[in-house]
C-alpha positions as CSV (number, residue, x, y, z in Angstrom):
1,M,-10.5,7.8,5.9
2,N,-8.9,11.1,6.5
3,L,-5.6,11.6,4.6
4,L,-4.4,14.2,7.2
5,D,-4.7,11.6,10.0
6,P,-1.3,11.5,11.8
7,G,-1.4,7.7,11.6
8,L,-1.2,8.0,7.8
9,S,0.6,11.2,7.1
10,L,3.5,10.8,9.6
11,P,4.7,7.5,8.2
12,I,4.5,8.9,4.6
13,L,6.4,12.0,5.6
14,G,9.0,10.0,7.4
15,A,9.5,7.8,4.4
16,I,9.9,10.8,2.1
17,V,12.5,12.4,4.5
18,A,14.4,9.1,4.9
19,G,14.4,8.5,1.2
20,A,15.6,12.0,0.6
21,L,18.4,11.7,3.0
22,I,19.6,8.4,1.5
23,G,19.2,9.8,-2.0
24,A,21.1,13.0,-1.2
25,E,24.0,11.0,0.2
26,R,24.0,8.8,-3.0
27,E,23.8,11.9,-5.2
28,Y,26.8,13.4,-3.3
29,R,28.8,10.2,-3.9
30,S,27.6,10.0,-7.6
31,S,26.0,6.6,-7.2
32,P,23.6,5.4,-9.9
33,A,20.3,5.5,-7.9
34,G,19.9,9.0,-6.5
35,F,17.6,11.4,-4.9
36,R,14.3,11.0,-6.8
37,T,14.7,7.2,-7.0
38,H,15.1,6.7,-3.3
39,I,12.2,9.1,-2.5
40,L,9.9,7.1,-4.8
41,V,11.0,3.7,-3.6
42,S,10.6,4.7,0.1
43,L,7.3,6.3,-0.6
44,A,6.0,3.2,-2.4
45,C,7.2,1.0,0.5
46,A,5.4,3.2,3.0
47,L,2.2,3.2,1.0
48,L,2.2,-0.6,0.6
49,M,2.9,-1.1,4.3
50,L,0.1,1.3,5.3
51,A,-2.3,-0.5,3.0
52,A,-1.4,-3.8,4.5
53,V,-1.7,-2.6,8.1
54,H,-5.0,-0.7,7.6
55,Q,-6.8,-2.9,5.0
56,V,-9.1,-4.5,7.5
57,R,-10.3,-1.1,8.8
58,W,-10.7,0.3,5.3
59,L,-12.5,-2.7,3.9
60,S,-14.9,-3.1,6.8
61,D,-16.6,0.2,5.8
62,T,-18.0,-1.5,2.6
63,P,-20.5,-4.3,3.3
64,L,-20.0,-7.5,1.3
65,E,-23.3,-8.9,0.2
66,I,-23.5,-12.2,-1.7
67,G,-26.8,-13.6,-2.4
68,K,-27.7,-17.3,-2.8
69,R,-27.2,-17.3,-6.5
70,G,-23.8,-15.6,-6.2
71,L,-22.6,-18.0,-3.6
72,T,-23.9,-21.0,-5.6
73,A,-22.1,-19.7,-8.7
74,A,-18.9,-19.2,-6.8
75,L,-19.0,-22.6,-5.3
76,H,-19.7,-24.3,-8.6
77,A,-17.2,-22.3,-10.6
78,G,-14.3,-24.3,-9.1
79,H,-16.0,-27.7,-9.2
80,S,-16.6,-29.6,-12.3
81,P,-19.0,-32.6,-12.2
82,G,-17.7,-35.9,-13.3
């Protein structure tokens, strides 16, 4: 994962710019939520969406290994005899 990849950095930069524009307009009109708030909210939204879109690619790099004991324990954890 390269953080300077345009597929990651451009949406983040776009969200910051959009949040800054909306926040500056709200600061100009003296509304309660202003510049910093809108930048943080738009940045958080962009990061969550990027994580949702790219999670399969990011998680496929780490192999998932479950042995027989782990699988048996996981299956029996939700099942109670009786």
